[in-house]
C-alpha positions in Angstrom: 110.1 91.1 71.9 107.2 88.8 71.4 104.0 89.4 69.6 101.2 91.7 71.2 99.6 89.7 73.8 96.5 92.1 74.3 94.5 94.4 71.9 94.7 98.0 72.5 92.8 99.0 75.9 90.7 101.7 75.5 91.2 104.9 77.5 88.2 106.3 79.5 89.2 109.9 79.8 90.8 111.2 76.7 89.5 109.0 74.0 92.7 107.7 72.8 93.5 104.2 72.7 96.2 102.7 74.5 98.7 101.0 72.5 99.4 97.1 73.0 102.6 96.6 74.9 104.8 93.4 74.1 106.1 90.7 76.3 108.1 87.7 75.6 106.7 84.8 77.3 109.3 82.2 76.3 112.0 83.9 78.4 112.2 82.9 82.1 114.8 85.6 82.9 114.2 89.0 84.2 116.0 90.9 81.5 114.4 93.6 78.9 112.9 90.7 77.0 110.7 90.0 79.9 108.9 93.2 80.3 106.3 95.5 79.1 108.3 98.7 78.5 106.5 102.1 78.6 108.4 105.1 77.3 107.6 108.6 76.5 106.8 107.8 72.7 104.6 104.8 73.7 102.3 106.7 76.3 99.1 108.1 75.8 98.3 109.0 79.2 98.6 112.4 80.8 100.3 112.8 84.1 97.8 113.9 86.9 99.0 115.0 90.4 98.6 112.7 93.2 98.3 114.1 96.9 101.1 113.2 99.3 100.0 112.1 102.6 101.7 114.3 105.4 103.4 112.7 108.3 100.8 114.3 110.9 97.9 112.6 108.7 99.5 109.5 108.4 100.2 109.0 112.1 96.6 109.8 112.9 95.4 107.3 110.1 97.9 104.7 111.7 96.0 105.1 115.2 92.6 105.3 113.5 92.9 102.2 111.1 94.5 100.2 113.7 91.5 100.5 116.2 88.9 100.2 113.4 90.3 97.3 111.9 90.7 95.4 115.2 87.5 96.3 116.9 85.3 94.6 114.3 87.3 91.5 114.2 87.5 91.0 118.0 83.6 90.7 118.3 83.4 87.9 115.9 86.5 85.8 116.3 84.8 83.2 118.2 82.2 82.7 115.9 84.9 82.2 113.1 86.5 79.4 115.0 83.2 77.1 114.5 82.7 78.4 111.0 86.5 77.3 110.1 85.8 73.9 111.6 82.8 73.3 109.4 84.4 74.6 106.3 87.4 72.6 107.1 85.4 69.4 107.1 84.3 70.3 103.7 87.5 71.2 102.6 88.6 67.4 103.6 86.0 66.0 101.3 86.9 68.5 98.7 90.5 67.7 98.6 89.7 64.0 98.0 87.5 64.7 95.1 89.9 67.3 93.6 92.8 65.6 94.0 92.1 63.1 91.1 90.9 66.2 88.7 93.5 68.5 89.6 96.2 67.1 87.2 93.7 67.7 84.3 92.9 71.3 85.1 94.5 74.1 83.3 95.7 76.7 86.0 96.1 79.5 83.5 92.9 79.2 81.8 90.7 78.5 84.8 92.2 79.4 88.1 94.0 82.4 87.1 91.3 83.9 84.7 88.9 83.0 87.4 90.8 84.9 90.1 91.5 88.0 88.0 87.5 88.3 87.4 86.8 88.3 91.3 89.8 90.3 92.1 89.0 93.0 89.8 85.6 93.4 91.4 87.0 93.0 95.1 90.3 95.2 94.7 88.6 98.4 95.0 86.5 97.4 98.0 89.6 95.9 99.6 91.6 98.9 99.0 88.8 101.0 100.6 88.7 99.1 103.6 92.5 99.4 104.2 93.1 102.7 102.8 94.0 104.4 106.0 96.7 101.6 106.6 98.3 101.9 103.5 98.5 105.8 104.1 100.1 105.2 107.3 102.5 103.3 105.4 103.5 106.3 103.6 103.8 104.4 100.1 104.0 108.1 98.8 107.5 108.2 100.2 108.5 105.4 97.9 111.5 106.6 96.1 114.3 105.4 93.3 113.9 102.1 91.7 110.7 100.8 93.1 109.5 97.0 92.9 105.9 96.0 93.7 105.2 92.4 93.9 101.8 91.0 92.9 100.2 94.5 92.0 97.1 92.7 90.7 94.8 95.3 89.1 97.0 98.4 90.3 95.2 99.0 93.6 98.4 100.6 94.9 99.7 102.8 91.9 97.8 105.8 93.1 99.7 106.1 96.4 103.1 106.6 94.8 104.5 109.8 94.1 106.3 110.4 90.5 108.4 113.0 91.9 110.2 110.4 93.9 110.1 107.3 91.7 112.5 106.9 88.8 111.5 103.4 87.8 108.7 101.4 88.8 108.6 97.5 88.3 105.6 95.4 88.7 106.1 91.6 89.1 102.7 90.3 88.1 102.5 86.5 87.1 98.8 86.3 86.7 98.7 87.4 82.8 94.9 87.7 83.0 95.4 91.0 84.8 98.0 92.6 82.7 95.4 94.5 80.7 93.6 96.2 83.4 96.8 96.8 85.3 98.5 98.5 82.3 95.3 100.6 82.0 95.1 101.7 85.7 98.8 102.6 85.3 97.9 105.1 82.6 95.1 106.3 84.2 97.2 107.1 87.2 99.0 109.7 85.0 102.4 108.7 85.3 104.8 110.6 83.4 107.2 108.3 81.5 109.7 111.1 81.0 110.4 110.9 84.5 110.7 107.2 85.1 110.8 103.7 83.4 107.8 101.5 83.8 108.2 97.7 83.4 105.7 94.8 83.6 106.9 91.3 84.0 104.9 87.9 84.3 107.6 86.4 86.5 107.1 85.2 90.3 109.2 86.0 93.0 110.6 82.6 92.7 111.0 82.7 88.7 112.6 86.4 88.4 116.2 87.0 88.2 117.0 90.5 89.2 120.6 91.3 90.4 121.1 91.7 94.2 120.7 95.3 95.7 118.6 96.1 92.6 115.8 98.1 94.3 115.5 101.2 96.8 111.8 100.4 97.9 109.9 97.0 97.7 106.0 96.7 98.3 104.0 93.6 98.9 100.4 93.9 99.9 98.3 90.7 99.9 100.7 88.9 98.1 103.1 86.7 100.2 100.0 84.4 101.1 100.3 83.0 97.5 104.1 81.9 97.4 104.8 78.1 97.5 108.2 78.9 99.6 107.5 81.8 101.9 110.9 81.8 103.6 112.7 81.4 100.1 110.4 84.2 98.5 111.1 86.6 101.4 115.0 86.1 101.5 114.8 86.8 97.7 113.1 90.2 98.5 115.9 90.9 100.9 118.7 90.2 98.4 117.0 92.4 95.9 116.6 95.4 98.4 119.7 97.9 98.4 121.4 98.7 101.7 119.3 101.3 103.4 116.3 100.1 101.5 112.9 99.7 102.5 110.6 96.8 102.1 106.6 97.7 103.0 104.0 95.0 103.6 100.7 94.7 104.4 99.5 90.9 104.7 97.0 88.5 106.0 98.3 85.8 108.0 97.3 82.6 109.9 95.4 82.5 113.3 97.5 81.4 116.4 98.4 77.6 116.4 96.2 75.5 118.4 93.0 77.5 117.5 90.1 75.9 115.8 90.4 78.7 113.1 93.9 77.8 112.7 92.9 74.3 112.1 90.5 75.3 109.8 92.8 77.7 107.7 95.2 74.7 107.6 92.5 72.6 106.1 91.1 74.9 103.6 94.7 76.0 102.3 95.6 72.3 101.4 93.6 72.6 98.0 90.3 74.3 98.3 91.2 77.7 98.8 94.2 78.1 96.7 92.4 76.7 93.6 89.8 79.6 93.7 91.9 82.3 95.1 95.1 82.7 93.1 97.2 80.4 95.1 96.3 82.0 98.6 97.0 80.2 101.4 95.3 81.2 104.9 97.9 79.9 107.3 101.2 81.4 106.6 103.3 82.7 109.4 104.7 85.7 107.6 105.7 87.6 110.5 108.1 85.1 111.8 109.5 84.7 108.4 110.1 88.3 107.9 111.7 88.6 111.3 114.2 86.1 110.7 116.4 88.1 108.4 119.1 90.5 109.1 117.0 94.0 108.8 115.3 96.3 111.1 111.7 95.2 111.2 109.0 97.7 112.5 105.6 96.1 112.9 103.3 99.0 112.6 99.9 97.3 113.4 97.7 94.2 113.6 94.0 93.7 113.1 91.4 91.6 111.2 89.2 91.9 108.2 86.6 90.3 106.3 84.2 90.6 109.3 86.8 89.1 111.7 87.8 86.3 109.5 91.6 87.3 108.6 94.1 88.3 110.9 96.2 91.1 109.0 99.5 92.7 109.9 101.4 95.9 108.4 104.9 97.5 109.0 108.3 98.1 107.3 111.6 96.4 107.3 114.9 98.2 106.7 117.9 96.8 105.4 121.1 97.4 107.0 123.8 99.6 105.6 126.6 97.1 105.9 128.7 96.7 108.8 128.8 100.4 109.7 125.2 100.8 109.3 124.3 97.8 111.4 126.0 99.7 114.7 123.7 102.8 114.4 120.6 100.6 113.4 
């Protein structure tokens, strides 16, 4: 274990400060030295109950969320074609200027810290916008060993049920978010007597989990930021147990050939990733997910950010070997 990375984070409700957690930053593997480990003796937060979404409500939420998210975007899609074209021209100029300065910038101290501040402010608003979609994906049904990639400041932690989850692994490479993420986990009222909570600073690409380690994997607005999307999704597939579920909610690129897509391509070269935690606006995430050998259910598509971003959500279930592939 390494030295404390953060000072104690004050708890807002019971007045008792959280103890500092430990992380060995020198190790690049995903063994126990890589994680903050929360145990019963270390926890100071009291478990609170979290409501479980019924299947009837979830189905209604799925229909309502799909129509509401899509309707706002359809009215302004054409406008964004022109906006993206103008932004793309600016991005071309910015790329030329920034390319020379980029090697001298510290991505950890500048980009990560900047994005952590921005996302801390934006995350509650984004979560409120897609709340019905998340509920329709039934995150409350997550069970067993759960992995969430890129949890950020912990917006999804309130959707899981501690009655079904036995271990929760959070893979968040932006260490500037760790303090708030741990605080959110504590305030969500997870009972460490019932599960194991681990926090790793690895990326999907650098983590080294064993194959078939997790029953349930969650990714919300994360796959846009990976460098090699096919390789990252393939790793998630390998880490999932046969019969396990991968739940995703991602923003994706517009159709190729549109002005909006050209603008997304230009902005994703440098300008947008530099200020948005490595996010690319042009990933073809659905195609990549569908290329692997699991059962994919696209639950819905829409647009957000006043129509600027196409989004998609759904579930993918890994087949249960040869016999399982027959009935699936």
